[in-house]
N, C-alpha and C positions, 0 to 999 in steps of 0.2 A: 502613392495611394494612401489616403487617410484611413484609419481604422474605423469600421462601422460601430465599434463599441463606444466611441467617444460621445456621440449624441446621448446615449443611455447614461453616461456618467453625469451629464448636466442634469438629467432628470433626477438622478439619485441625490445630487447636491441640494435640490429643492426639497426632496422628500425626507432626507435623513439628517441626523446630527452631523456636525462638521467632522467628527472623527470616524464616521461610518461610511461604508459603501453598501448600497442595497439596491441592486439592479435586477428587475424582472426581465428575464431573457427567454423563458420557455415555460410551457406547462407540461405536466406529466401526461404522457400518452399511454394508450393501452397496448399491451401484448397479451395474447392468451398463454396460459389459462388465467382466469381471475378477472376482476374488475377493480377500478381504482377511482377514488375521489381525486379531484384536481389538486395539484400541489405546485408551488412556484419554485423555479430555479433562479438563483440570484448570483450575480458576479460578486465575489468577495475580495478579489485581488487581481491586479494587472502588473506585469513586468515593467519597471520604470527605467531600466538600465539602457545604455546606448553604446557600450563598447562594441567595436566593429568585429570582434572575434567571436561573438555569440549570435544566435538567432534571437531577434527582438521583434515583437513582444511575445515571448513564450513563457508559460508556466506549466510545469509537468510534475507528475509523480507525488501526489499528495498522500499524507497519512493523517489520521485524526485520533484524538483521545478526548474523553468527556470526564467532567467532574461535576456531579450534580446535574444542573440544567445547562451548563456551559460546555462548549466544544472548542478545543484548540486544534488547529490544523497547521501543517508545515508542508512545504513544497519547494521545488527548484524554481528559480527565476532566471531567465536568460540562458537557455540551454546551449552549450558548446556542441559542435558536431561530434567530436571524438572523446567526450567524457566530461561530466560535471557541468556546473552552472555558475553564473556570475555571483549568486548568493542564494541563501535559503530565505523564503518568505514565510510569514505566519499570519493567521487570521483567527480571531476569537468570535464565536457565534453564540447567539442566544438560543433558547429552546424553540423559538419560532423560526429559526433558520436565518436570522438576520446577522450581518457582520457588525459586531460591536466595535471592534477596532482591528486594524491590520497594519503590517509593516514588514521590515526585513531585519534579520539578525545583525547586531553590531559586532565589530572586531573579528570578523571571519575572513573575508577576502579583501583584496585591494579595492573592491568596488563598494564595500560596506561603509556605513557611517556610524562611528568612526571606522576608518579602514583597519583591516587586519593584515597578517603577513602572507596569506595564501592567495594563489591565483584562481583557484576553482574549488567548488564544494558540491557534494552530491549525496545520494542515498539517505534522505531525511526520514526520520521516524520520531514519534512523540509518545510519551507515557506520563502518567500522573503518579507521583509518590505521595500517597495519602498520609503516611506517618509524618513527613516533613513538610507537607503542604506546598509541594513544588511541581510545576510542569517541567519536564526535561525533554529537550530536543537533541537528538544525536545526528551527526553528519560526518562525512568523510572528506577531508581537505587534501588538496594537491598543490605543490609549489611549481608545477610544470607550466611553462608558457605554451608548449606544444605537446599534445597528448595528455594523458592523465596518469599520475603516479600517486597511489593512495598512501600518503605519508602520515596523516594525523587523524585519529578518531577523536572527535570533539563533542562535548556536551554543553549546551547552553541551558541556563536555568532561569525560572521565573516563578514568583509567588502569586502572580495574578493573571498570567497568560498574556500580558501586555508589555510589561517592562522586563527586558531580557539583559542579563549580564554578559560580560565577555566570556567566551567559551573556555571550558576546562579541558585539558588534554587527558584522554583516557589511555591512549597508546600512541607511540611513534614508531614508524618503520625506518629502515636505513638500507643502504646498499641496493641489492637486487630485490629486496623485499618490497611488496606493494599490497596494501590492505584493500578490502573490497566489501561491499554489501553489509552495511551496518544496520542494526536493529536494537530496540530497547524495550524492556518490560520490567514492571515493578510488582513486588508482593503487596497486594492490597487487602489481604485478609487480616483483620485485627487479632484473630485468634492464633495466627501463625507465629511460631517462634522466630521467624525471620521477617516479620512485618516491617515494611519500609525498605527492605533490601531491593536494589535495582540491578539489573543485569544488561550488559551490552554484548551482543554477539556480532562477530565479524569474521572474515576469513582472510588468509594471506595468499592472494593471487600469485604473487611472485614465488611462492613456495608450495605449489600444488594445491591451492585452495585449502590450506591447513586451517582447521577450526580454532577460533579464539573466543573466550568468554572472559569478561571482566565484571566485577561486582562492586557495589558501593553500599555502605550502611549509614552514610551521613548526608543523604540528600543530594548525592552526586558531586560532593566537594572533592572526594578522593576515590580512587579506583584501584582494586587489587586483582591480579590475574587469577582465574580459576584453573585447576588442573583438568585438562581434556585429553582424550585418547590421542596418542601420537599417530600421525599419518591420516587423520580423519579428513577426507577431502569433501568439502561441503559448499553450499551456497544458500544464503537467505534463511537463517534460522530465526524463530520467534520465541523467546523465553517466556514461559508461563509458569507461575508459582501456585501450587495447590494449597488448600487450607492448612495442611500439616507442614508446609515449608519445602516439600519436594519440588524440584524444578524439572519441567519437561520442555524440551526444545525440538519441536517438529522442524524439519529441514530437508532440503534437497541435497543429493550428492553432487559433487563438483562437475559431473557430466550431464546432469539433468536427465538421468535415466531411472532414478528411484526416489521415492519419498521415504525418509527415515526419521528417527528420533534419537535424542540423547537425554539421559536422565541423571539427576543428582538427588541422592537421598540424605545428604549431609549438609543441607543449607547452601548448596552452590559451591562448596569447597572443591569437590571433585565430580566429574561426570563420567558415566559409562555409556557405551554404545559403539556403533549404531545398532538400533533395533529397527527391523524392517516394517514399514507401513504398507508400501505397495510399489510395484514397478510403475513408471510413467509410460502411458501409451498415448502418443500425441499425434494429432493432425496439425501440421505446421500451418498457422493462419496465413491466408493469401495476401497478396498485395504488397509484401515487404514491410508489414507493420512489425514493430519491435514488441515481442510478446514472449519473454522467457517464462517457462512453465515452472514457477516456484510456488511453494505452499503458502496458504494463509491460515492462521490458527487462532483459536480463542478457547476459553473454558467457561463452564457454568458455575453456579454457586457452590456446588459440591466438589468441584475440581475435575469434573469430566471434561476431557479435551476433545475438541472438534477440529479436524483439518480438512481443508478444501483445496482442490487444484483443478485444472482443466484436463480432459482426457477423452479419447475417442473410442474406448473399448466397447461401448454400447451401440456404436454405429456400424452398420454393415459397410465393410471395406474401409473402415476408419475415415469416413468421408467428411466428418466435421466433429467438433468437440462439444461435449457436455461439461457441466460442472459436477464433480463427484466429491463424496465426503466419506471419511473414516473417523472413528471415535475410539477413545481409550480412557480407562480409569487409572492406569498406572504408567502410561507412556512406553510400556514394553510390549504389550499385547494389544493388537489393533483389529477392529472389525473389517470385514471385506468392504471395499468401496461400494457405496450406493450412488445411484444417479439422482441428481437434483433435477426435477422435471420442469425446467423452464419452458421447453417446447417439446412437442412430440418427437420421439426418436426417429421418425420417418421424415422429419422436416429437413430443410437445407440450411437451417440456422447454425451459426458457429458462435461459441462462447469462449472467452478467455480473459486473463488478467483479473481473477476474482479477488474480493476483499471481504473477509468474514468478521462479524462480531456477535457476541452473545449478550442479550439483555441482562444487565446486572440484577442480582437477586432472584433469577429464575434458574430452574434446573429440571432435569429429567424430561418427562412428558409435557411439562409446562415451560420448557426452555424457549425463549424467544431468540431466533436466529435470523440474521440478515446478511445476505451476500450480494454485494455490488459487482458488476462485471461489464466489460466491453464486449462487443460482438458484431457480427455481420448478419443481416437477414438472409443472405445467400453466401455460403462458404466458397462458391466458385466465382471468384471475381479477380480483378487485377488492380494495380495501384491507381489506375484511372477510373475504375468502376466500383470499387469496394465502398460500401456505405457503413461507416463506423457509427455504432450507437452505444449508449450507456444505459444500463438498466439495473434493477434490483429485484431479488426474490426473497420472500420473507416467510418464515415458519413460526407459528406460535405453539407448536406441539412437539418441540424437540427434534424436528426434521422429518416427522412422519408425512406431513403434507405441506405444500408450498403454494404461494400465490405470487405472481410476477408482474412487474410494471416496467415500461420503458420510460426512462427519465429524460433523456436528451439525445439529440441527433436527428438525422444522420449528418456526419461530417465526412468530407473527402480527405483521404490520406495526404494528398498534396497540399492541404492547408497546414500540415504539421511539420515541425522541424525534422529534417532527414539526418539521422545520426549514422554512425558506422555500423549499427545493428538494426537500422530500419527507422521508419516513421514513428515518432515517439509521442505517446501520451503519458507514459510512465512504465516502470517495471512491476507495478502492483497497484491495486485499488484499495479502498478502505470503506468501512462503515463504523459507526459508534452509536450508542444509545444514550442521549441526554435526558431521557425520560421513558415514556411508553412508546415512542416512535423512533425508528432508526434515522440517522442522518448520514450524509456522505458529502465529501468535497472532492471534486474531480476536474480534470482538464477537459475543456470544451473549446471548439474553434469555430470561426466563421471564415468566409471566403477570403483568400489571399494567395499570393505566390510563394510566400515564406522562403525568402532567400537569405543565406548566411550573411550577416553584416549589414543588411539593408533594413534599417529601422522603418517600420510602417508596412512591411510586406507580410508580416505574420500577425495573426489575431487569435492567439491561444491563451486563454485566461483560466482562472480558477472559479468554477461554479459550485454552488452548494444547494442542498435541499433537505428538508425534513419530509420523509415519506409518510403520506396519509395512510390510515388503516385501509386494508384491502378487503373487499367483500365479494361474495360470489363463490363459485366452485373452486376447489383447490385440487391440485394434482398430487398424487401419492408417489413418494420416493420408492425406488426398487433396485435390488441388486440382480434381478432376473434378466436374462437376455444378454449378459456380457459376452463379448467376443474376445477370446484371448489372443493376444499378439505377443511376440517375443521382441522386446525392445533391444535395439543395438546400441551398445555403449561406445560413444565416440571417444577418441583419444585426445580431443580438444577440450580443455577445461574452459568453463564459461565464466563471464564477468558481468556485473551489473553496474558498471560505472556510468 
């Protein structure tokens, strides 16, 4: 079966420069509350690999970072069933949402050009180091032919978001140790005493999800371990640096039962914590979709930190999930979670896999917040009937009121690669602000049987859009009506490979 995306590719070749892909595949649709101007979704990358050990063509799990009006995205290409991908892809976008250029990292896996030493790579994230003028992509590499063992945390660097060097090793594991869940963040405040310091957070799945942080002061060329609390069991932390150089890392515990934070007040040399943000109260999304409930975080211009995750505490009987948010000015004391009102609390809609960003230069009651997310129109569905959608909700008043849009979908779960943890679009979503409008890059799919090793059976690519301003009525966030549940802590540590 041939991919339905291929005819669109020929259209793009006539419309765009030879180095670009720019495919219109959808229009922004409406969900209440709020109204939306039309916006275009474009395909910015497709998986080119053909090794029979992966699902092809699949691209999943995007992250984005912006520098001025340019956006750089990174994602997995060629997803393996039991962990990792054939390589990490990248795409650079203009402020209009067009793909300027795209490609795949060199010297990473055996499938890369030129090839690298690793069999698989996963957990991509990207950050911009303003002091050294570099985009940095982090990933986690494995030498295993069967299964995934997180042996190397790698950082690839670029001065233009297009030409990427061979990866630099941040950390290596050995023996029974296996790393997991990499993320990267940089100090972008010119007034900060640690301006230009970048931080990579990861955990050691082979040793109880022990937390690790490494820092670099030279544009990612070299990395030094930070001192973190012994025995801290964590998953998916996102380092954020405040204007005074303090570092706050919102994170989930290793059992995904609590959202916590760790804080450094000495420029990232040592970290204290955990500090409690909130228990996680979750309705497991239906249909066997892969949707670990990990936090997404960002900060405003004053250093106030915003953390979002999905949670069912506001729904009677925990019947479906809302997106909820907590904030802090010091990383130690956090506000009670408030519900982001994408849909009425009485609706059957489910929301999960959020990705948050704050508009640069904004703060307080004028902070621009954007949260992208996947969801179902009806939480009561099966793998055969679930309709997966992708949307975004935006606030221009620091989270007091929100307006929401549906960006793409619905997709059937069976169009997606089936991993050991469920049908996969990614373990997180993303947003970024290349100007006054938020952008997102995300996994979308069209009809196919998506069989492991059968090239042409899957049609999951990377789409992108710049969200148009939303007009009309806005819904107000609220902490009222929360129904308290007692989460049960599993004895099984979780992984994001």
